[in-house]
C-alpha positions as CSV (number, residue, x, y, z in Angstrom):
1,M,-35.4,-4.5,18.5
2,I,-33.1,-2.0,16.9
3,G,-34.9,0.6,14.7
4,K,-32.1,3.0,13.9
5,L,-28.3,3.3,14.4
6,K,-26.2,6.4,14.4
7,G,-22.5,6.2,14.7
8,I,-19.2,6.0,12.7
9,I,-18.4,3.7,9.9
10,D,-15.7,1.4,11.3
11,S,-15.2,-0.8,8.2
12,I,-16.8,-1.6,4.8
13,E,-17.2,-5.0,3.1
14,D,-19.0,-6.2,0.0
15,D,-22.5,-6.2,1.3
16,R,-22.1,-4.9,4.9
17,L,-20.8,-2.2,7.2
18,I,-19.6,-2.2,10.7
19,V,-21.0,0.8,12.5
20,D,-19.3,1.9,15.7
21,V,-21.8,3.2,18.2
22,N,-20.1,4.4,21.4
23,G,-17.5,1.6,21.1
24,V,-19.9,-1.2,20.1
25,G,-19.5,-2.4,16.5
26,Y,-22.8,-3.4,14.8
27,L,-22.6,-5.5,11.7
28,V,-25.2,-4.2,9.2
29,F,-26.1,-5.7,5.9
30,C,-27.0,-3.1,3.2
31,S,-27.4,-2.4,-0.5
32,S,-24.6,-0.9,-2.5
33,K,-26.6,2.3,-2.8
34,T,-26.8,2.6,1.0
35,Q,-23.1,2.0,1.2
36,I,-22.4,4.8,-1.3
37,A,-24.8,7.1,0.7
38,A,-23.1,6.2,4.0
39,G,-19.7,7.4,2.8
40,N,-16.2,6.1,3.6
41,T,-14.6,4.7,6.7
42,G,-14.6,7.2,9.5
43,A,-17.7,9.0,8.3
44,A,-20.7,9.7,10.5
45,V,-23.7,7.7,9.5
46,M,-27.4,7.2,10.4
47,L,-29.2,4.1,9.2
48,Y,-32.7,2.9,9.5
49,I,-32.6,-0.7,10.7
50,E,-34.7,-3.8,10.0
51,T,-33.9,-6.5,12.7
52,H,-34.3,-10.1,11.7
53,V,-34.2,-12.6,14.7
54,R,-33.8,-16.3,14.0
55,E,-33.0,-19.3,16.2
56,D,-29.4,-19.3,15.1
57,H,-28.7,-15.6,14.4
58,I,-29.7,-11.9,14.7
59,H,-29.2,-9.9,11.4
60,L,-29.4,-6.2,11.0
61,Y,-30.2,-4.7,7.7
62,G,-29.5,-1.0,7.2
63,F,-31.0,1.7,4.9
64,A,-30.1,5.2,4.1
65,S,-33.7,6.2,3.5
66,Q,-37.2,5.2,4.8
67,A,-38.3,4.5,1.2
68,E,-35.6,1.9,0.8
69,H,-36.5,0.4,4.2
70,K,-40.2,0.2,3.2
71,W,-39.3,-1.5,-0.1
72,F,-37.1,-4.1,1.7
73,K,-40.1,-5.0,3.9
74,L,-42.4,-5.2,0.9
75,L,-40.0,-7.2,-1.1
76,T,-39.2,-9.8,1.6
77,N,-43.0,-10.4,2.0
78,V,-43.1,-11.8,-1.5
79,Q,-42.7,-15.6,-1.7
80,G,-39.2,-16.5,-2.9
81,V,-37.7,-13.2,-2.0
82,G,-35.2,-13.4,0.9
83,S,-33.2,-10.6,2.3
84,K,-30.3,-11.3,-0.2
85,V,-32.5,-10.9,-3.3
86,A,-34.3,-7.8,-1.7
87,L,-30.8,-6.2,-1.2
88,A,-29.9,-7.2,-4.8
89,L,-33.0,-5.3,-6.1
90,L,-32.2,-2.3,-3.9
91,S,-28.6,-2.3,-5.1
92,A,-29.7,-2.4,-8.8
93,F,-32.5,0.1,-8.6
94,T,-33.6,3.1,-6.5
95,P,-36.9,3.0,-4.6
96,N,-38.4,5.3,-7.3
97,E,-37.3,2.9,-10.1
98,I,-38.8,-0.1,-8.3
99,T,-42.0,1.8,-7.7
100,Q,-42.3,2.7,-11.4
101,A,-41.4,-0.8,-12.6
102,I,-44.1,-2.4,-10.4
103,A,-46.6,0.2,-11.4
104,A,-45.9,-0.3,-15.1
105,Q,-45.8,-4.1,-14.7
106,D,-42.3,-4.0,-16.2
107,K,-41.1,-7.6,-15.5
108,T,-38.1,-7.4,-17.9
109,F,-36.7,-4.4,-16.0
110,L,-36.8,-6.3,-12.7
111,T,-34.8,-9.2,-14.1
112,K,-31.7,-7.0,-14.4
113,A,-31.2,-7.5,-10.6
114,S,-29.0,-10.4,-9.6
115,G,-31.1,-13.4,-8.6
116,V,-34.3,-12.2,-10.2
117,G,-35.5,-14.5,-13.0
118,P,-38.6,-14.1,-15.2
119,K,-40.9,-16.2,-12.8
120,L,-39.9,-14.2,-9.8
121,A,-40.3,-11.0,-11.7
122,V,-43.9,-12.0,-12.5
123,R,-44.5,-12.8,-8.9
124,L,-43.1,-9.4,-7.8
125,V,-45.3,-7.3,-10.1
126,T,-48.4,-9.5,-9.4
127,E,-48.1,-9.4,-5.6
128,L,-46.9,-5.8,-5.2
129,K,-49.0,-3.9,-7.9
130,D,-51.7,-3.0,-5.3
131,K,-49.1,-1.9,-2.7
132,V,-46.9,0.6,-4.5
133,G,-49.3,3.5,-3.7
134,A,-48.5,3.1,-0.1
135,V,-44.8,3.7,-0.6
136,I,-43.8,7.3,-0.3
137,A,-41.2,8.2,-3.0
138,E,-38.1,9.5,-1.1
139,P,-34.9,10.6,-2.9
140,L,-31.8,8.8,-1.6
141,E,-29.1,11.0,0.0
142,V,-25.8,10.3,-1.7
143,K,-22.7,12.1,-0.2
144,G,-24.8,15.0,1.0
145,Q,-26.8,15.5,-2.2
146,K,-30.2,14.2,-3.2
147,S,-30.1,11.9,-6.2
148,K,-31.8,13.2,-9.3
149,V,-34.8,11.3,-10.5
150,K,-36.0,11.4,-14.0
151,G,-37.9,14.6,-14.6
152,G,-36.7,17.5,-12.6
153,N,-36.2,18.9,-9.2
154,D,-37.2,16.6,-6.4
155,D,-38.8,19.3,-4.1
156,I,-41.0,20.6,-7.0
157,R,-41.9,17.1,-8.0
158,A,-43.0,16.3,-4.5
159,D,-45.1,19.5,-4.3
160,A,-46.7,18.6,-7.7
161,I,-47.5,15.1,-6.5
162,S,-49.1,16.5,-3.3
163,A,-51.2,19.1,-5.3
164,L,-52.6,16.3,-7.5
165,T,-53.4,14.0,-4.6
166,N,-55.3,17.0,-3.0
167,L,-57.4,17.1,-6.2
168,G,-58.4,13.5,-5.6
169,I,-55.9,11.8,-7.9
170,A,-54.5,8.6,-6.7
171,R,-50.9,9.0,-5.4
172,M,-49.6,6.3,-7.8
173,D,-51.2,8.0,-10.8
174,A,-49.9,11.4,-9.6
175,F,-46.4,10.0,-9.2
176,L,-46.3,8.5,-12.7
177,A,-47.8,11.6,-14.3
178,V,-45.5,14.0,-12.6
179,N,-42.4,11.9,-13.3
180,K,-43.3,11.7,-17.0
181,V,-43.9,15.4,-17.6
182,A,-41.5,17.2,-15.2
183,N,-38.1,18.6,-16.2
184,D,-35.7,21.1,-14.7
185,D,-37.0,23.9,-16.9
186,K,-40.6,23.7,-15.8
187,K,-42.1,25.7,-12.9
188,L,-44.5,24.0,-10.4
189,E,-47.6,25.4,-12.0
190,Q,-46.7,24.1,-15.5
191,I,-45.8,20.6,-14.1
192,I,-49.2,20.4,-12.4
193,T,-51.0,21.5,-15.6
194,D,-49.2,19.0,-17.8
195,A,-49.6,16.2,-15.2
196,L,-53.4,16.9,-15.1
197,K,-53.5,16.5,-18.9
198,E,-51.6,13.3,-18.6
199,V,-54.1,11.8,-16.2
200,G,-57.0,13.1,-18.3
201,R,-58.3,15.8,-15.9
């Protein structure tokens, strides 16, 4: 089984990359966000890989972040969600956005992804609502820079979430509270104080 690939982007197609690893070209299916993060043809790339083995094929799915990889595995465990729909969701939304949508039970938001209708959106929020806490929010690297999430600096946000969980607050509650109150102008201490008020502590 292949868990990770590190090589050079040989070519780019609509939903896949060919990654040259020491002269061997690996065909890797991926989301549009991972394609953007990977860069252009000739760029060095490292992808986390999910290997699917079937009787008639072996498919590799690649991800620029561990959070995206974790969400792919969670999504494809939901009845009616195959790899194509999972990649559509990960192309439409960041891992953080999916986490927030599931936690908030926002079915309408999820239907913005190609192939996700109202019934499937209900199934997604129903089956995954108790699993989002296990997903570690990880910003996606895009062309050497971490993408901004709503509410401020990623490192400070992560420190605030860690501080709240150390106080006994559930990770998902801490994630939602910090994401709601944080902004670029606030220091860590203020974010923690405001987040504590948000969760009623």
